[in-house]
A tleap script that builds the chain and sets N, CA, C and O, in Angstrom:
source leaprc.protein.ff14SB
mol = sequence {
  NMET GLY ILE PHE GLY GLU ASN PHE THR ALA
  GLU GLY VAL LEU GLU ASP SER VAL HIE LEU
  GLY ASP GLN PHE SER VAL GLY SER ALA GLU
  VAL VAL VAL THR GLN PRO ARG LEU PRO CYS
  TYR LYS LEU GLY VAL ARG PHE GLU SER HIE
  ASP VAL VAL LYS ARG PHE PHE ALA SER ARG
  ARG THR GLY PHE TYR LEU ALA VAL VAL ARG
  GLU GLY GLU VAL GLY ALA GLY ASP GLU ILE
  ARG VAL THR ALA ARG GLU PRO ASN GLY VAL
  PRO VAL SER GLU ILE VAL ARG LEU TYR SER
  GLU LYS ARG TYR GLY GLU ALA GLU LEU ILE
  SER LEU ARG ARG ALA LEU GLN VAL ALA ALA
  LEU PRO ASP SER TRP LYS GLU TYR PHE ARG
  LYS ARG LEU GLU MET MET ASN CILE
}
set mol.1.N position { 52.732 125.946 89.031 }
set mol.1.CA position { 50.925 126.176 88.585 }
set mol.1.C position { 50.371 127.391 87.805 }
set mol.1.O position { 50.953 128.414 88.167 }
set mol.2.N position { 49.577 127.584 86.996 }
set mol.2.CA position { 50.028 128.872 85.801 }
set mol.2.C position { 48.512 129.133 86.301 }
set mol.2.O position { 47.713 128.211 86.139 }
set mol.3.N position { 48.157 130.096 86.780 }
set mol.3.CA position { 47.644 131.291 88.040 }
set mol.3.C position { 46.690 131.995 86.867 }
set mol.3.O position { 45.472 131.861 86.987 }
set mol.4.N position { 47.208 132.723 85.765 }
set mol.4.CA position { 46.542 133.834 84.882 }
set mol.4.C position { 48.072 134.230 83.689 }
set mol.4.O position { 49.217 134.628 83.902 }
set mol.5.N position { 47.241 133.832 82.355 }
set mol.5.CA position { 48.341 134.600 81.474 }
set mol.5.C position { 49.263 134.649 81.410 }
set mol.5.O position { 50.024 135.617 81.406 }
set mol.6.N position { 49.452 133.444 81.334 }
set mol.6.CA position { 50.980 132.554 81.121 }
set mol.6.C position { 51.199 133.183 79.579 }
set mol.6.O position { 50.753 133.759 78.587 }
set mol.7.N position { 52.260 132.562 80.273 }
set mol.7.CA position { 53.197 133.283 78.315 }
set mol.7.C position { 53.652 131.593 77.877 }
set mol.7.O position { 53.477 130.647 78.645 }
set mol.8.N position { 54.217 131.478 76.584 }
set mol.8.CA position { 55.115 130.270 75.979 }
set mol.8.C position { 55.789 130.898 75.179 }
set mol.8.O position { 55.203 131.650 74.399 }
set mol.9.N position { 56.903 130.802 75.145 }
set mol.9.CA position { 58.129 131.138 74.306 }
set mol.9.C position { 58.503 129.952 73.243 }
set mol.9.O position { 58.877 128.822 73.558 }
set mol.10.N position { 58.364 130.330 72.238 }
set mol.10.CA position { 58.529 128.359 71.650 }
set mol.10.C position { 58.968 129.142 69.742 }
set mol.10.O position { 58.641 130.153 69.120 }
set mol.11.N position { 60.062 127.632 69.422 }
set mol.11.CA position { 60.341 128.339 67.598 }
set mol.11.C position { 59.710 127.800 66.754 }
set mol.11.O position { 59.263 126.655 66.675 }
set mol.12.N position { 59.679 128.442 66.260 }
set mol.12.CA position { 59.192 128.137 64.967 }
set mol.12.C position { 57.422 128.236 64.777 }
set mol.12.O position { 56.845 127.953 63.727 }
set mol.13.N position { 56.773 128.678 65.982 }
set mol.13.CA position { 55.572 128.991 65.698 }
set mol.13.C position { 55.612 130.078 65.249 }
set mol.13.O position { 56.204 130.703 66.129 }
set mol.14.N position { 55.370 130.808 64.409 }
set mol.14.CA position { 55.393 132.352 64.149 }
set mol.14.C position { 54.021 132.649 62.953 }
set mol.14.O position { 53.411 132.005 62.099 }
set mol.15.N position { 54.022 133.739 63.407 }
set mol.15.CA position { 53.204 134.490 63.096 }
set mol.15.C position { 52.010 134.177 61.345 }
set mol.15.O position { 50.801 134.266 61.129 }
set mol.16.N position { 53.067 133.855 60.602 }
set mol.16.CA position { 52.915 133.499 59.059 }
set mol.16.C position { 52.739 132.085 58.833 }
set mol.16.O position { 52.612 131.399 57.819 }
set mol.17.N position { 52.772 131.829 60.181 }
set mol.17.CA position { 52.297 130.070 59.774 }
set mol.17.C position { 51.361 130.072 60.474 }
set mol.17.O position { 50.489 129.500 59.819 }
set mol.18.N position { 50.814 130.459 61.763 }
set mol.18.CA position { 49.877 130.727 62.738 }
set mol.18.C position { 48.644 131.176 62.556 }
set mol.18.O position { 48.423 132.332 62.916 }
set mol.19.N position { 47.742 130.525 62.065 }
set mol.19.CA position { 45.859 130.601 61.847 }
set mol.19.C position { 45.597 130.827 62.816 }
set mol.19.O position { 46.074 130.158 63.733 }
set mol.20.N position { 44.151 132.546 63.225 }
set mol.20.CA position { 43.521 132.059 63.993 }
set mol.20.C position { 42.848 130.543 64.347 }
set mol.20.O position { 43.803 129.877 63.946 }
set mol.21.N position { 42.336 130.013 64.594 }
set mol.21.CA position { 41.585 128.893 65.079 }
set mol.21.C position { 42.448 127.606 65.427 }
set mol.21.O position { 42.104 126.620 66.077 }
set mol.22.N position { 43.780 127.910 64.760 }
set mol.22.CA position { 44.537 126.918 64.439 }
set mol.22.C position { 44.464 126.274 66.451 }
set mol.22.O position { 44.550 126.974 67.460 }
set mol.23.N position { 44.303 124.936 66.354 }
set mol.23.CA position { 44.377 124.000 68.191 }
set mol.23.C position { 45.916 123.389 67.904 }
set mol.23.O position { 46.383 123.067 66.811 }
set mol.24.N position { 46.604 123.327 69.311 }
set mol.24.CA position { 47.885 122.855 69.424 }
set mol.24.C position { 47.409 121.956 70.830 }
set mol.24.O position { 46.520 122.326 71.598 }
set mol.25.N position { 48.111 120.859 70.956 }
set mol.25.CA position { 48.682 120.402 72.633 }
set mol.25.C position { 50.021 120.853 72.439 }
set mol.25.O position { 50.782 121.254 71.558 }
set mol.26.N position { 49.955 120.559 73.883 }
set mol.26.CA position { 51.472 121.465 74.391 }
set mol.26.C position { 51.175 120.231 75.696 }
set mol.26.O position { 50.165 120.377 76.385 }
set mol.27.N position { 51.833 119.401 75.883 }
set mol.27.CA position { 52.406 118.289 76.760 }
set mol.27.C position { 50.777 118.052 76.821 }
set mol.27.O position { 50.127 118.396 75.834 }
set mol.28.N position { 50.035 117.418 78.061 }
set mol.28.CA position { 48.601 116.957 78.162 }
set mol.28.C position { 47.653 118.199 78.145 }
set mol.28.O position { 46.699 118.082 78.914 }
set mol.29.N position { 47.717 119.491 77.356 }
set mol.29.CA position { 46.610 120.577 77.559 }
set mol.29.C position { 46.973 120.615 75.751 }
set mol.29.O position { 47.961 120.239 75.121 }
set mol.30.N position { 45.433 121.368 75.244 }
set mol.30.CA position { 45.046 121.539 74.512 }
set mol.30.C position { 44.703 123.251 74.237 }
set mol.30.O position { 43.773 123.749 74.871 }
set mol.31.N position { 45.413 124.009 73.375 }
set mol.31.CA position { 45.050 125.376 72.947 }
set mol.31.C position { 44.386 125.870 71.838 }
set mol.31.O position { 44.345 124.947 71.024 }
set mol.32.N position { 43.703 127.113 71.272 }
set mol.32.CA position { 43.486 127.591 70.279 }
set mol.32.C position { 44.011 128.958 69.974 }
set mol.32.O position { 43.925 129.907 70.753 }
set mol.33.N position { 44.407 128.984 69.120 }
set mol.33.CA position { 44.794 130.392 68.615 }
set mol.33.C position { 43.959 131.163 68.533 }
set mol.33.O position { 43.360 131.062 67.462 }
set mol.34.N position { 43.452 132.246 69.437 }
set mol.34.CA position { 42.297 133.276 69.110 }
set mol.34.C position { 42.608 134.831 68.711 }
set mol.34.O position { 41.637 135.369 68.179 }
set mol.35.N position { 43.738 135.648 68.852 }
set mol.35.CA position { 43.785 136.927 68.530 }
set mol.35.C position { 45.691 136.900 68.446 }
set mol.35.O position { 46.645 136.220 68.824 }
set mol.36.N position { 45.397 138.053 67.736 }
set mol.36.CA position { 47.247 138.484 67.704 }
set mol.36.C position { 47.297 139.049 69.493 }
set mol.36.O position { 46.393 139.104 70.327 }
set mol.37.N position { 48.511 139.344 69.567 }
set mol.37.CA position { 48.875 140.286 70.918 }
set mol.37.C position { 49.162 141.571 70.409 }
set mol.37.O position { 49.801 141.511 69.358 }
set mol.38.N position { 48.852 142.952 70.882 }
set mol.38.CA position { 49.061 143.816 70.571 }
set mol.38.C position { 49.750 144.684 71.815 }
set mol.38.O position { 49.194 144.823 72.905 }
set mol.39.N position { 50.997 145.222 71.493 }
set mol.39.CA position { 51.497 145.872 72.173 }
set mol.39.C position { 50.760 147.280 73.092 }
set mol.39.O position { 50.380 148.165 72.326 }
set mol.40.N position { 50.647 147.420 73.808 }
set mol.40.CA position { 50.299 148.485 74.709 }
set mol.40.C position { 51.608 149.870 75.280 }
set mol.40.O position { 52.832 149.965 75.195 }
set mol.41.N position { 50.613 150.652 75.793 }
set mol.41.CA position { 51.610 151.768 76.423 }
set mol.41.C position { 52.629 151.203 77.107 }
set mol.41.O position { 53.751 151.653 76.875 }
set mol.42.N position { 52.466 149.926 78.253 }
set mol.42.CA position { 53.200 149.583 79.147 }
set mol.42.C position { 54.259 149.385 78.882 }
set mol.42.O position { 55.227 149.723 79.564 }
set mol.43.N position { 54.296 148.657 77.587 }
set mol.43.CA position { 55.798 148.012 76.558 }
set mol.43.C position { 57.113 149.400 77.101 }
set mol.43.O position { 58.173 149.578 77.702 }
set mol.44.N position { 55.983 150.099 76.306 }
set mol.44.CA position { 57.225 152.029 76.134 }
set mol.44.C position { 57.398 152.442 77.864 }
set mol.44.O position { 58.246 153.286 78.154 }
set mol.45.N position { 56.551 151.803 78.976 }
set mol.45.CA position { 57.399 152.633 80.263 }
set mol.45.C position { 58.388 151.527 80.479 }
set mol.45.O position { 59.583 151.817 80.430 }
set mol.46.N position { 57.999 150.219 80.725 }
set mol.46.CA position { 59.065 149.187 80.433 }
set mol.46.C position { 60.558 149.583 79.819 }
set mol.46.O position { 61.674 149.562 80.337 }
set mol.47.N position { 60.192 149.877 78.766 }
set mol.47.CA position { 61.757 149.983 78.058 }
set mol.47.C position { 61.946 151.841 77.846 }
set mol.47.O position { 62.448 152.394 76.867 }
set mol.48.N position { 61.559 152.298 78.688 }
set mol.48.CA position { 61.652 153.756 78.915 }
set mol.48.C position { 61.746 154.404 77.287 }
set mol.48.O position { 62.693 155.064 76.859 }
set mol.49.N position { 60.760 154.104 76.678 }
set mol.49.CA position { 61.326 154.701 75.416 }
set mol.49.C position { 59.796 154.790 74.680 }
set mol.49.O position { 58.899 153.968 74.868 }
set mol.50.N position { 59.704 156.089 73.718 }
set mol.50.CA position { 58.620 156.266 73.182 }
set mol.50.C position { 57.690 156.251 72.131 }
set mol.50.O position { 56.592 156.745 71.875 }
set mol.51.N position { 58.861 155.203 71.398 }
set mol.51.CA position { 59.149 155.062 70.191 }
set mol.51.C position { 58.931 153.224 69.974 }
set mol.51.O position { 58.582 152.718 68.907 }
set mol.52.N position { 59.207 152.505 71.149 }
set mol.52.CA position { 59.255 150.709 71.432 }
set mol.52.C position { 57.683 150.392 70.441 }
set mol.52.O position { 57.580 149.614 69.493 }
set mol.53.N position { 56.922 151.008 70.858 }
set mol.53.CA position { 55.657 149.839 70.802 }
set mol.53.C position { 55.311 150.239 69.395 }
set mol.53.O position { 54.621 149.419 68.789 }
set mol.54.N position { 55.699 151.492 68.661 }
set mol.54.CA position { 55.292 151.408 67.374 }
set mol.54.C position { 56.310 150.507 66.644 }
set mol.54.O position { 55.881 149.747 65.776 }
set mol.55.N position { 57.564 150.534 66.917 }
set mol.55.CA position { 58.720 149.589 66.194 }
set mol.55.C position { 58.209 148.084 66.704 }
set mol.55.O position { 58.446 147.200 65.879 }
set mol.56.N position { 57.539 147.643 67.942 }
set mol.56.CA position { 57.488 146.353 67.669 }
set mol.56.C position { 55.930 145.942 67.122 }
set mol.56.O position { 55.507 144.837 66.781 }
set mol.57.N position { 55.179 147.379 67.176 }
set mol.57.CA position { 54.265 146.628 66.123 }
set mol.57.C position { 54.373 146.673 64.811 }
set mol.57.O position { 53.639 146.020 64.070 }
set mol.58.N position { 55.385 147.519 64.367 }
set mol.58.CA position { 55.490 147.490 62.757 }
set mol.58.C position { 56.763 146.153 62.241 }
set mol.58.O position { 57.236 145.935 61.126 }
set mol.59.N position { 57.048 145.364 63.743 }
set mol.59.CA position { 57.917 144.746 63.137 }
set mol.59.C position { 56.737 143.572 62.686 }
set mol.59.O position { 57.111 142.716 61.885 }
set mol.60.N position { 55.620 143.532 63.082 }
set mol.60.CA position { 54.355 141.847 62.795 }
set mol.60.C position { 54.963 141.153 63.310 }
set mol.60.O position { 54.908 140.187 62.550 }
set mol.61.N position { 56.014 140.668 64.694 }
set mol.61.CA position { 55.706 139.664 65.522 }
set mol.61.C position { 55.595 140.302 66.802 }
set mol.61.O position { 56.379 140.812 67.603 }
set mol.62.N position { 54.237 140.085 66.722 }
set mol.62.CA position { 53.521 140.549 67.864 }
set mol.62.C position { 53.082 139.276 68.587 }
set mol.62.O position { 53.318 139.541 69.766 }
set mol.63.N position { 52.637 138.194 68.543 }
set mol.63.CA position { 52.952 136.827 69.443 }
set mol.63.C position { 51.524 136.845 69.295 }
set mol.63.O position { 50.948 137.709 68.634 }
set mol.64.N position { 50.901 135.846 69.938 }
set mol.64.CA position { 48.652 135.291 69.631 }
set mol.64.C position { 48.731 134.869 71.107 }
set mol.64.O position { 49.593 134.218 71.698 }
set mol.65.N position { 47.718 135.362 71.483 }
set mol.65.CA position { 46.383 134.043 72.555 }
set mol.65.C position { 46.405 133.170 71.921 }
set mol.65.O position { 46.386 132.901 70.719 }
set mol.66.N position { 46.477 132.391 73.412 }
set mol.66.CA position { 45.830 131.425 73.182 }
set mol.66.C position { 44.644 131.123 74.409 }
set mol.66.O position { 44.849 131.411 75.589 }
set mol.67.N position { 43.461 130.535 73.943 }
set mol.67.CA position { 43.071 130.305 74.654 }
set mol.67.C position { 42.536 128.499 74.973 }
set mol.67.O position { 42.430 127.750 74.001 }
set mol.68.N position { 42.304 128.086 76.100 }
set mol.68.CA position { 42.386 127.196 77.031 }
set mol.68.C position { 41.119 125.994 76.558 }
set mol.68.O position { 39.962 126.036 76.978 }
set mol.69.N position { 41.595 125.081 75.715 }
set mol.69.CA position { 40.575 124.059 75.464 }
set mol.69.C position { 40.367 122.871 76.063 }
set mol.69.O position { 39.299 122.267 76.161 }
set mol.70.N position { 41.616 122.507 76.527 }
set mol.70.CA position { 41.446 121.541 77.715 }
set mol.70.C position { 42.689 121.566 78.754 }
set mol.70.O position { 43.691 121.035 78.276 }
set mol.71.N position { 42.849 122.080 80.106 }
set mol.71.CA position { 43.623 122.205 80.585 }
set mol.71.C position { 44.544 120.767 81.187 }
set mol.71.O position { 43.970 119.709 81.446 }
set mol.72.N position { 45.984 120.956 81.337 }
set mol.72.CA position { 46.211 119.752 81.372 }
set mol.72.C position { 47.967 120.723 82.153 }
set mol.72.O position { 48.225 121.850 82.577 }
set mol.73.N position { 48.679 119.499 81.962 }
set mol.73.CA position { 49.900 119.927 82.461 }
set mol.73.C position { 51.050 120.110 81.495 }
set mol.73.O position { 51.653 119.290 80.803 }
set mol.74.N position { 51.184 121.421 81.644 }
set mol.74.CA position { 52.453 121.814 80.541 }
set mol.74.C position { 53.930 122.268 81.113 }
set mol.74.O position { 54.090 122.886 82.166 }
set mol.75.N position { 54.884 121.881 80.301 }
set mol.75.CA position { 56.481 121.801 81.217 }
set mol.75.C position { 57.351 122.532 80.376 }
set mol.75.O position { 56.943 122.647 79.220 }
set mol.76.N position { 58.633 123.151 80.685 }
set mol.76.CA position { 59.353 123.632 79.392 }
set mol.76.C position { 59.851 122.055 78.465 }
set mol.76.O position { 59.824 120.873 78.809 }
set mol.77.N position { 60.168 122.557 77.529 }
set mol.77.CA position { 60.453 121.885 76.617 }
set mol.77.C position { 59.531 120.727 75.674 }
set mol.77.O position { 59.666 120.021 74.674 }
set mol.78.N position { 58.594 121.034 76.646 }
set mol.78.CA position { 56.922 120.286 76.015 }
set mol.78.C position { 57.008 120.699 74.560 }
set mol.78.O position { 57.515 121.761 74.198 }
set mol.79.N position { 56.294 119.475 73.459 }
set mol.79.CA position { 56.636 119.951 72.184 }
set mol.79.C position { 55.105 120.590 71.972 }
set mol.79.O position { 54.153 120.321 72.705 }
set mol.80.N position { 55.054 121.620 70.658 }
set mol.80.CA position { 53.523 121.993 70.745 }
set mol.80.C position { 53.097 121.860 68.991 }
set mol.80.O position { 53.332 122.709 68.131 }
set mol.81.N position { 52.519 120.737 68.834 }
set mol.81.CA position { 51.691 120.311 68.042 }
set mol.81.C position { 50.815 121.141 67.738 }
set mol.81.O position { 50.219 121.894 68.509 }
set mol.82.N position { 50.625 120.983 65.900 }
set mol.82.CA position { 49.167 121.629 65.496 }
set mol.82.C position { 48.168 119.845 65.818 }
set mol.82.O position { 48.725 118.810 65.450 }
set mol.83.N position { 47.255 119.800 66.260 }
set mol.83.CA position { 46.480 118.974 66.320 }
set mol.83.C position { 45.195 119.429 65.279 }
set mol.83.O position { 44.447 118.602 64.759 }
set mol.84.N position { 45.084 120.974 65.071 }
set mol.84.CA position { 43.677 121.018 64.116 }
set mol.84.C position { 43.716 122.218 63.420 }
set mol.84.O position { 43.511 123.213 64.115 }
set mol.85.N position { 43.961 122.431 62.014 }
set mol.85.CA position { 43.713 123.599 61.481 }
set mol.85.C position { 42.422 124.167 61.045 }
set mol.85.O position { 41.714 123.509 60.283 }
set mol.86.N position { 42.112 125.148 61.396 }
set mol.86.CA position { 40.902 126.096 61.056 }
set mol.86.C position { 40.541 126.265 59.528 }
set mol.86.O position { 41.432 126.990 59.084 }
set mol.87.N position { 39.522 125.895 58.341 }
set mol.87.CA position { 39.725 125.859 57.492 }
set mol.87.C position { 38.981 127.664 57.096 }
set mol.87.O position { 38.917 128.098 55.946 }
set mol.88.N position { 38.624 128.248 58.026 }
set mol.88.CA position { 38.420 129.675 57.133 }
set mol.88.C position { 39.917 130.580 58.040 }
set mol.88.O position { 40.008 131.805 58.130 }
set mol.89.N position { 40.907 129.595 58.593 }
set mol.89.CA position { 42.279 130.390 59.598 }
set mol.89.C position { 42.778 131.578 58.813 }
set mol.89.O position { 42.926 131.101 57.688 }
set mol.90.N position { 42.969 132.286 58.781 }
set mol.90.CA position { 43.442 134.013 58.697 }
set mol.90.C position { 44.829 133.794 58.920 }
set mol.90.O position { 44.835 132.811 59.661 }
set mol.91.N position { 46.009 134.132 58.715 }
set mol.91.CA position { 47.636 134.086 59.412 }
set mol.91.C position { 47.495 135.138 60.729 }
set mol.91.O position { 47.020 136.249 60.496 }
set mol.92.N position { 47.763 134.918 61.636 }
set mol.92.CA position { 47.974 136.095 62.488 }
set mol.92.C position { 48.497 137.471 62.145 }
set mol.92.O position { 48.298 138.606 62.578 }
set mol.93.N position { 49.368 136.838 61.040 }
set mol.93.CA position { 50.541 138.181 60.630 }
set mol.93.C position { 49.629 138.944 59.580 }
set mol.93.O position { 49.785 140.070 59.108 }
set mol.94.N position { 48.844 138.206 59.400 }
set mol.94.CA position { 47.345 139.092 58.025 }
set mol.94.C position { 46.217 139.644 59.008 }
set mol.94.O position { 45.689 140.682 58.610 }
set mol.95.N position { 45.780 139.164 60.151 }
set mol.95.CA position { 44.937 139.941 60.857 }
set mol.95.C position { 45.801 141.203 61.643 }
set mol.95.O position { 45.267 142.312 61.643 }
set mol.96.N position { 46.885 141.068 62.187 }
set mol.96.CA position { 47.850 142.392 62.497 }
set mol.96.C position { 48.123 143.641 61.437 }
set mol.96.O position { 48.316 144.833 61.678 }
set mol.97.N position { 48.071 142.979 60.268 }
set mol.97.CA position { 48.344 144.035 58.451 }
set mol.97.C position { 46.541 143.806 58.529 }
set mol.97.O position { 46.568 142.579 58.437 }
set mol.98.N position { 45.476 144.045 58.602 }
set mol.98.CA position { 44.543 143.756 58.724 }
set mol.98.C position { 43.955 144.997 59.657 }
set mol.98.O position { 42.890 145.539 59.365 }
set mol.99.N position { 44.337 145.190 60.211 }
set mol.99.CA position { 43.678 145.740 61.791 }
set mol.99.C position { 44.672 146.720 62.102 }
set mol.99.O position { 44.823 147.207 63.222 }
set mol.100.N position { 45.338 146.994 61.101 }
set mol.100.CA position { 45.971 148.421 61.147 }
set mol.100.C position { 46.427 149.037 59.637 }
set mol.100.O position { 47.334 149.840 59.417 }
set mol.101.N position { 45.253 148.230 58.402 }
set mol.101.CA position { 45.346 148.808 57.182 }
set mol.101.C position { 44.321 150.243 56.837 }
set mol.101.O position { 43.138 150.075 57.133 }
set mol.102.N position { 44.607 151.311 56.375 }
set mol.102.CA position { 43.703 152.044 56.441 }
set mol.102.C position { 42.311 152.032 55.135 }
set mol.102.O position { 41.263 152.656 54.968 }
set mol.103.N position { 42.902 151.170 54.570 }
set mol.103.CA position { 42.180 150.910 53.371 }
set mol.103.C position { 42.330 149.303 52.466 }
set mol.103.O position { 43.390 148.896 51.992 }
set mol.104.N position { 40.812 148.467 52.380 }
set mol.104.CA position { 41.567 147.071 52.316 }
set mol.104.C position { 41.246 146.969 50.486 }
set mol.104.O position { 40.597 147.797 49.846 }
set mol.105.N position { 41.791 145.936 50.029 }
set mol.105.CA position { 41.130 145.227 48.925 }
set mol.105.C position { 40.769 144.745 48.752 }
set mol.105.O position { 40.057 144.241 49.620 }
set mol.106.N position { 40.729 144.010 46.872 }
set mol.106.CA position { 39.879 142.953 47.515 }
set mol.106.C position { 40.590 141.511 47.707 }
set mol.106.O position { 40.023 140.543 47.200 }
set mol.107.N position { 41.545 141.359 48.262 }
set mol.107.CA position { 42.549 140.030 48.788 }
set mol.107.C position { 42.526 140.229 50.196 }
set mol.107.O position { 42.763 139.273 50.935 }
set mol.108.N position { 42.176 141.762 50.821 }
set mol.108.CA position { 41.947 141.960 52.385 }
set mol.108.C position { 40.472 141.638 52.795 }
set mol.108.O position { 39.924 141.999 53.837 }
set mol.109.N position { 40.075 141.092 52.055 }
set mol.109.CA position { 38.423 141.840 52.355 }
set mol.109.C position { 38.418 139.767 51.905 }
set mol.109.O position { 37.893 138.827 52.503 }
set mol.110.N position { 38.977 139.801 51.056 }
set mol.110.CA position { 38.257 138.030 51.362 }
set mol.110.C position { 39.165 137.585 52.909 }
set mol.110.O position { 38.685 137.088 53.928 }
set mol.111.N position { 40.006 137.809 52.746 }
set mol.111.CA position { 41.229 137.427 54.200 }
set mol.111.C position { 39.674 137.908 55.717 }
set mol.111.O position { 39.317 137.261 56.701 }
set mol.112.N position { 39.306 138.949 55.296 }
set mol.112.CA position { 38.783 139.461 56.729 }
set mol.112.C position { 37.744 138.896 56.849 }
set mol.112.O position { 37.446 138.442 57.954 }
set mol.113.N position { 36.755 138.733 55.592 }
set mol.113.CA position { 35.160 138.028 56.226 }
set mol.113.C position { 35.931 136.361 55.688 }
set mol.113.O position { 34.960 135.946 55.054 }
set mol.114.N position { 36.543 135.711 55.613 }
set mol.114.CA position { 37.140 134.089 56.523 }
set mol.114.C position { 37.791 134.640 57.868 }
set mol.114.O position { 38.072 133.592 58.449 }
set mol.115.N position { 37.948 135.048 58.191 }
set mol.115.CA position { 38.512 135.524 59.767 }
set mol.115.C position { 37.667 136.058 60.921 }
set mol.115.O position { 37.967 135.996 62.114 }
set mol.116.N position { 36.300 136.720 60.261 }
set mol.116.CA position { 34.730 136.337 60.763 }
set mol.116.C position { 34.184 135.511 60.523 }
set mol.116.O position { 32.997 135.784 60.348 }
set mol.117.N position { 34.539 134.059 60.346 }
set mol.117.CA position { 34.121 133.167 60.404 }
set mol.117.C position { 34.698 131.871 61.396 }
set mol.117.O position { 34.548 130.651 61.460 }
set mol.118.N position { 35.364 132.819 62.033 }
set mol.118.CA position { 36.360 131.935 62.750 }
set mol.118.C position { 35.898 131.847 64.280 }
set mol.118.O position { 36.425 132.716 64.974 }
set mol.119.N position { 35.201 131.156 64.823 }
set mol.119.CA position { 34.936 131.129 66.271 }
set mol.119.C position { 35.455 131.413 67.005 }
set mol.119.O position { 34.959 132.273 67.733 }
set mol.120.N position { 36.926 130.840 67.345 }
set mol.120.CA position { 37.465 131.584 68.166 }
set mol.120.C position { 38.153 133.238 68.332 }
set mol.120.O position { 38.740 133.824 69.242 }
set mol.121.N position { 37.684 133.633 66.797 }
set mol.121.CA position { 38.210 134.933 67.148 }
set mol.121.C position { 37.127 135.761 68.424 }
set mol.121.O position { 35.927 135.518 68.548 }
set mol.122.N position { 37.837 136.658 69.185 }
set mol.122.CA position { 36.823 137.267 69.861 }
set mol.122.C position { 35.799 137.673 69.573 }
set mol.122.O position { 35.877 137.725 68.345 }
set mol.123.N position { 34.471 138.150 69.952 }
set mol.123.CA position { 33.169 139.203 69.405 }
set mol.123.C position { 34.225 140.720 69.533 }
set mol.123.O position { 34.150 141.569 68.644 }
set mol.124.N position { 34.893 140.849 70.378 }
set mol.124.CA position { 35.236 142.227 70.539 }
set mol.124.C position { 36.324 142.404 68.878 }
set mol.124.O position { 36.226 143.544 68.423 }
set mol.125.N position { 36.971 141.748 68.289 }
set mol.125.CA position { 37.684 141.592 66.958 }
set mol.125.C position { 37.034 141.795 66.360 }
set mol.125.O position { 37.258 142.832 65.736 }
set mol.126.N position { 35.536 140.951 65.965 }
set mol.126.CA position { 34.738 140.604 65.181 }
set mol.126.C position { 34.475 142.257 64.875 }
set mol.126.O position { 34.994 142.804 63.901 }
set mol.127.N position { 33.822 142.797 65.593 }
set mol.127.CA position { 32.899 143.590 66.121 }
set mol.127.C position { 33.676 145.477 65.585 }
set mol.127.O position { 33.070 146.534 65.409 }
set mol.128.N position { 35.064 145.187 65.488 }
set mol.128.CA position { 36.153 146.389 65.145 }
set mol.128.C position { 35.950 146.081 63.769 }
set mol.128.O position { 35.720 147.091 63.105 }
set mol.129.N position { 35.963 144.570 62.856 }
set mol.129.CA position { 36.047 144.418 61.496 }
set mol.129.C position { 34.742 144.489 60.723 }
set mol.129.O position { 34.606 144.487 59.500 }
set mol.130.N position { 33.855 144.550 61.614 }
set mol.130.CA position { 32.511 144.879 61.163 }
set mol.130.C position { 32.477 146.307 61.126 }
set mol.130.O position { 32.615 146.621 59.944 }
set mol.131.N position { 32.379 147.165 61.726 }
set mol.131.CA position { 32.754 148.618 61.555 }
set mol.131.C position { 33.469 149.322 60.848 }
set mol.131.O position { 33.275 150.494 60.526 }
set mol.132.N position { 34.653 148.387 60.471 }
set mol.132.CA position { 35.822 148.838 59.719 }
set mol.132.C position { 35.037 149.114 57.787 }
set mol.132.O position { 35.050 149.891 56.833 }
set mol.133.N position { 34.429 147.729 58.305 }
set mol.133.CA position { 33.516 147.588 56.600 }
set mol.133.C position { 32.151 148.436 57.008 }
set mol.133.O position { 31.305 147.860 56.323 }
set mol.134.N position { 31.782 148.993 57.397 }
set mol.134.CA position { 30.961 149.593 57.623 }
set mol.134.C position { 31.461 151.055 56.974 }
set mol.134.O position { 30.733 151.732 56.249 }
set mol.135.N position { 32.148 151.244 57.166 }
set mol.135.CA position { 32.485 152.560 57.396 }
set mol.135.C position { 33.247 152.541 55.397 }
set mol.135.O position { 33.211 153.440 54.557 }
set mol.136.N position { 33.690 151.477 55.329 }
set mol.136.CA position { 34.063 152.077 53.437 }
set mol.136.C position { 32.544 151.479 53.373 }
set mol.136.O position { 32.770 150.304 53.083 }
set mol.137.N position { 31.457 151.580 53.452 }
set mol.137.CA position { 30.564 151.286 53.266 }
set mol.137.C position { 30.475 149.545 51.943 }
set mol.137.O position { 30.008 149.546 50.803 }
set mol.138.N position { 30.947 148.632 52.516 }
set mol.138.CA position { 31.431 147.557 52.223 }
set mol.138.C position { 29.997 146.516 52.346 }
set mol.138.O position { 30.087 145.311 52.115 }
savepdb mol mol.pdb
quit
């Protein structure tokens, strides 16, 4: 029985091919991609390493969070199938890159504007990116 913050480990579901807002079915549940998972200091504590958080983030293999659209039963070996693609979706890897970039070029601005239109992206992320745009006077 899932309680809180359950994890999926999957093959072939990578940050370059999964977009914000994409919906998947897993078992009888349906989920939507909401945001990248960013490493925190606890990772460094767990691995007793001061640079593991930086190395993890630099790998861009952060994973991502899912929100439950429809509850259901999920078990080991259940297929993860795409059920809907977000038309304004931006790959999770691109969002991680945009999060860490100091400056944006035209291509980054296009991706960022698309991401801001994704309903599944949490308001906190939207606010972060809007503030970045304001600081750049865009």
